[in-house]
N, C-alpha and C positions, 0 to 999 in steps of 0.2 A: 604558473599564474595561480591565483588565489580564486578558487571558486567557491560560491555559497549558494546551496539548496535549500529551499524552502520546501520543508513537507517530509515527514517520514512515512510516504507512499511506498508502493511496491517500484512506483516509476522513479520516485526520487533515490531509491536504494539502489537499484540498478545503474542510474546515471552514475551515482558518486562510484561504483565498482567499477565501470568503463573508464570514468576520469581519472582515479586515482592514481594510477601508474604515472601519470604526467603531470600532474598538478595537485596542489595542497587544496584539499576538500574539507568545507565545514558544511554539516547538515544541521538545520534547526527543525525541532519537532516541539509541539505543544504538550504534548502528553509526558507523563512520567516514564513510560517505556513504549519504544515503537512495536507496533503490530497487535497490541491490546488496549480494550477489549476487543474481540474479535467482529468484524466489519464486513466480511466478504465471504463469498462461499469458497469453500475448499475444494475447487474445481481446478483439474488440468486434463488435456487430452493427451499431449505427448510426453511422457515423462521424462524421455531422454534430455529434453530441454533443461533438467536440473543438472546432469552429470557434471557440466563444466563448473558448476557452482559449488554443489555440494557432495560431500563424501556419501559412501554407501551407509555407514553407520549413523549420519545426519539424515539421510533419506528414510531409515528407518523409525525416526521420531515422528515423522510426518503421517503414519499409519494409512498408506495409500490403499486403497481398495478398488478393483476393477467393476465400473457400473456400465449399463449399456451406453451411456452418453459420455464416457469417460473414465476418470479417477476421482475419487472423492478422497480429501485428507486434511489435516488440522492445517487451516491457514495460519494460525497465529503461531505455530512452530516453523512453518516455510518464513515467516516475517522475522522471527526470533534468530533462525541461522543465516539468514542474508545480512541482518544487523551485525551479528558477531563477524561474519566474513568481511564486512564493511571496514569495522573497527582494526581486524586483523591486518586489512590493507592500508591503514593509515589514517582513515576517515575520521574528522573529529567530529564526534556526536554530541549535539547541544540539546539535550532534552528538556523538557520544563521551561523552554525561554520562546517567548514571543517576540518577534520584531515590532518594535513600537514605532519606527519612523526609517526612511531611507533618505539620503539625500546623494547629490552628485557632485564630485570634486573633480572635474576634468572626465578622464576616462575612468575613475575609480568610482564603484558605488560604496558609500559609506552606510552601515547596517548598524542600528542602536536597538539594543534590546533591553527586555526586562531582566533584572536581578533573581537570581534563585540562590539555593541552598549551597552551591559550590561557589568556590572563587573564581570562576571565569569572567573574562572579559566584558563588557557591555558593549563595547564599539570595535566594529569588525570592517576592515577595508577589503573590498572585492573587485577583480577584475570584469568578472561577470556574477551575476544572481539569476539562478534558475528556479523558478516557482513550480512545484509539483506537489503544491498544497490541494488536496480533493475538496472542490467547493462542497458547503454542507455538511462535512463530516464530523466537525466537531459540536459536542452539546454546547448549549447556552451560547451559541453564536461567535465562541469565541475564534479570532482569526488573526493572523499577522496584518500589519498594516503596511504596505508596500507603495512608495511613488509611483505615479503613472510613467510608464517608458524606462524604470529602474531595473526592470528584470526582462528575462527570457519566459515566456508562459509557456507550460506544457500543454497541448491542444486537447484538453480532456472530451470526450463525446458528451452528448446531451444524454440525460438521465431521466429516470422515472423511480419512482419511491417503490423498494422491494421490501418484503417481509420474510425473515428467515426465523427457524426454530430448530433445535437440535433435540432429539429423543431417542431414547432407548430402541433398538430394533426389536425388543422384545413385546414393545406395545405399540408397534406399527401395524395398524389394521392392515388387511389384504387389498381393500378399496379405501382410497380417500373419497369425502365428498366433494372435495374442491381439488382437482389434480394440480399439483407444484409444477412451476415452469423447471425446477431442477429438484432432483430426488437423488442424493449422495449417499451412499453407505460408506462407512469408513471401517478400518479394521480394528477399531475399539468397541465393537458392536453399537456405534451409535451411527445414527442417520440424521442427514443434514435435509430439511426439507425447505424451499424457496419458492416465493412467488412474486410476480413483478406486477402484482397489483393487491389492493387490500382484501378481496375475497379470499381469504385463506381459512385452512383448518385448523381449530383449536382442540387438541386432545382433551379427553377428561381428566387426565392427570397433571395436563400442562407439560409444558417442555422445561427441559433442563436448563437452556439458554435462550434468549430470543434476541433477533438483531434487526433493527430497522435503519436502513441506509438507503441511500440515492446510488443505481447502478444503470448501465445501459439495457435498454429496453431487450435488445437481440440477447438470448441467453447465452450464445457463442462468445460474445464479447466480455463476458463475466470471467473468462476462462484465464488461468496464469498464460498460456499460449497467445491470447489477443493481447494481454496488458505488455508480455514481454516484447509481442513484434511492433506494438505500437510506439514502445519505448526505442526500440532499434531503429526504427524509423525516424523517430525524431534526432535521435544522435545522428544518423547518417545525412540528415537534410539540414536540419536548423543548427544543431553544434556545430558540424563541419564546416558551414557558411561563416560561423564566428571563429573558426581556426582553432577549436579546442579539440578536435580529434583528427 
């Protein structure tokens, strides 16, 4: 079957990996590159979850380091390697592409997209369309336009605003005025600090990178482990019901 996936989220990439062996899968992403800029904590608890997907060499790129709450890592490289894996498995990646409208032709969902610099088609017929576009993620309110009832929606949990900053470990004070919800050392001598409220700390010399996004309020639900388990549950319940797995 032809399967369309909307949004290059981790959930979308994981679903494409599970469906690609049996289906013709196309993934649509608004950005020019999947996984950048960084928008999510580099946080994993059980690193063995990565072993079925990434080689030992690929995992070294993540710069994982043990922390009291789990492991810190580079999330953008995690997304990059998962995207490469999806491409190797035959997933058609349509980046810098916005879905302008969808229509229904019997059991087939017709997707019409914007044009970009490539010579890709702008009309795609799908047996199923799966929406994994993270709400409120894109700047400027840019979103896909999908008709009601034309897709299977991934059940994203309710979220709250988060603020994140990356700083050199050399400039991290022994005690922070406002304790972060997540403090993640990485193996590149950088530290990610994340707050699930707007009462965050500003270092005197500033952050190397700042991230503002919406994530679940529960810290554990921001981990790779939680997103992976949510996706497997969605595949086993919703997609199995649709006879896709």
